[in-house]
C-alpha positions in Angstrom: -4.2 0.7 -36.7 -4.3 -0.8 -33.2 -1.7 -3.5 -33.8 -0.6 -3.5 -30.2 -4.1 -3.2 -28.7 -5.0 -5.5 -25.9 -8.3 -6.7 -24.5 -8.5 -6.7 -20.8 -11.6 -8.3 -19.3 -12.9 -7.3 -15.9 -10.4 -6.1 -13.3 -7.6 -8.3 -14.5 -4.5 -7.4 -16.5 -1.2 -5.8 -15.7 -2.0 -2.2 -16.7 -0.6 0.7 -14.6 -3.5 2.2 -12.7 -4.0 5.6 -11.0 -3.8 5.9 -7.2 -7.2 5.3 -5.6 -9.3 7.9 -3.8 -12.3 7.2 -1.6 -15.8 8.2 -2.6 -17.3 10.9 -0.5 -20.9 10.8 0.7 -21.4 14.1 -1.2 -20.6 12.2 -4.5 -23.7 10.1 -4.4 -27.0 10.9 -6.3 -30.2 9.0 -6.2 -30.9 7.0 -9.4 -34.0 4.9 -10.4 -32.0 2.0 -11.9 -28.6 0.4 -12.3 -26.5 0.9 -15.4 -26.3 -2.0 -17.9 -23.2 -4.2 -18.1 -20.2 -2.1 -19.3 -19.1 -2.6 -22.9 -15.9 -4.4 -23.8 -13.1 -2.0 -24.5 -10.1 -2.5 -26.7 -7.1 -0.8 -25.1 -4.5 0.9 -27.3 -0.8 0.8 -26.4 0.3 3.4 -23.8 1.1 6.6 -25.6 3.4 8.2 -23.0 5.8 7.4 -20.2 4.1 7.7 -16.9 0.6 7.1 -18.3 -1.9 5.1 -16.3 -5.0 3.3 -17.6 -8.4 4.6 -16.5 -11.2 2.2 -17.2 -14.3 3.5 -18.9 -17.1 4.6 -16.6 -20.8 5.3 -16.4 -22.0 8.9 -15.9 -25.5 9.7 -14.8 -27.0 12.4 -17.1 -30.2 13.1 -15.1 -32.4 10.5 -16.7 -30.0 7.9 -18.2 -26.5 6.6 -18.0 -23.8 7.6 -20.5 -20.7 5.5 -21.2 -17.3 7.3 -21.2 -14.6 5.3 -22.8 -11.4 4.4 -20.9 -8.2 6.3 -21.6 -4.5 6.6 -20.9 -3.9 9.6 -18.6 -0.8 11.2 -17.0 -2.3 12.6 -13.8 -0.5 15.4 -11.9 1.4 14.4 -8.7 -1.0 13.8 -5.8 -4.1 13.4 -7.9 -6.1 10.3 -7.3 -9.2 8.6 -8.9 -12.4 7.6 -7.1 -14.0 5.0 -9.3 -17.7 5.0 -10.0 -19.9 2.9 -7.7 -23.6 2.1 -7.2 -25.0 1.1 -3.9 -28.5 0.2 -2.6 -29.8 1.4 0.7 -31.1 -1.6 2.7 -34.0 0.1 4.5 -35.9 1.0 1.3 -33.9 -0.3 -1.6 -33.1 3.2 -3.0 -30.1 3.1 -5.4 -27.3 5.7 -5.2 -24.7 6.3 -7.9 -21.3 8.1 -7.5 -19.5 8.8 -10.7 -15.7 8.5 -11.2 -13.9 11.6 -10.1 -10.4 13.0 -9.8 -9.5 14.2 -6.3 -6.5 16.0 -4.8 -4.6 14.8 -1.7 -7.2 16.3 0.7 -10.1 14.5 -1.1 -11.5 17.6 -2.8 -12.5 17.4 -6.5 -9.9 18.5 -9.0 -11.2 21.6 -10.8 -8.6 21.7 -13.6 -9.0 18.4 -15.5 -7.2 19.4 -18.7 -4.8 16.5 -18.1 -7.6 14.0 -18.6 -7.8 14.5 -22.4 -4.2 15.8 -22.9 -3.0 12.6 -24.7 -5.7 12.9 -27.3 -8.1 10.5 -29.0 -5.4 7.9 -29.8 -5.1 7.3 -26.0 -8.8 6.2 -25.8 -10.3 2.7 -25.8 -12.3 1.5 -28.8 -15.5 -0.4 -28.8 -14.0 -2.9 -31.4 -10.5 -3.7 -32.6 -9.4 -1.3 -35.3 -12.3 1.0 -34.8 -12.0 4.8 -35.1 -11.8 7.0 -32.0 -15.0 7.2 -30.0 -17.8 9.4 -31.1 -16.6 12.5 -29.2 -13.8 13.0 -31.8 -13.9 14.2 -35.3 -11.4 13.7 -38.1 -10.3 16.9 -39.7 -10.5 16.8 -43.5 -9.1 18.9 -46.4 -11.3 20.2 -49.2 -12.3 17.2 -51.2 -12.6 15.0 -48.1 -9.0 13.8 -47.7 -7.9 13.5 -44.1 -5.4 16.1 -42.8 -3.1 13.3 -41.6 -3.4 9.5 -41.6 -4.6 9.4 -37.9 -5.2 13.1 -37.2 -8.2 13.6 -35.0 -9.3 16.5 -32.8 -11.1 16.0 -29.5 -14.4 17.9 -29.5 -15.3 17.3 -25.9 -14.3 16.0 -22.6 -13.5 12.4 -22.9 -13.2 12.0 -19.2 -12.3 9.1 -17.9 -11.6 9.3 -19.1 -12.6 10.4 -15.3 -12.7 10.1 -16.2 
């Protein structure tokens, strides 16, 4: 299924990446603890010309971290990615988290993020080689339980990545 998948550890590898954007002070929220070590992701082959790889990222949900799988994305011209970061204030040790976010050339958040999931579930990382798409996808089935197509899946939510 993922015959051409590759495992890229850490920040290494020769994958095309989105242009970087700076984090804004307004992006930070107070958090009580750091996220755990990110899971290993198996990266599928690029599904489209001009696609860039966006690593998986942690999102803060108000009381815990949620992992968003990495994905191939074709960002619009001028859109850049600010990668998630966690920092500790020296004076009192308070942690602050800024999630990954897409920004326009002026540094403002991008409101229309339809491009993030446009390549579908086959563009997303897997938690193990040969695994099905991440949990935010469902496979459509015909009556009797047979899949609609061999690899047909429908995205049922924002994969982000994929901010996203």
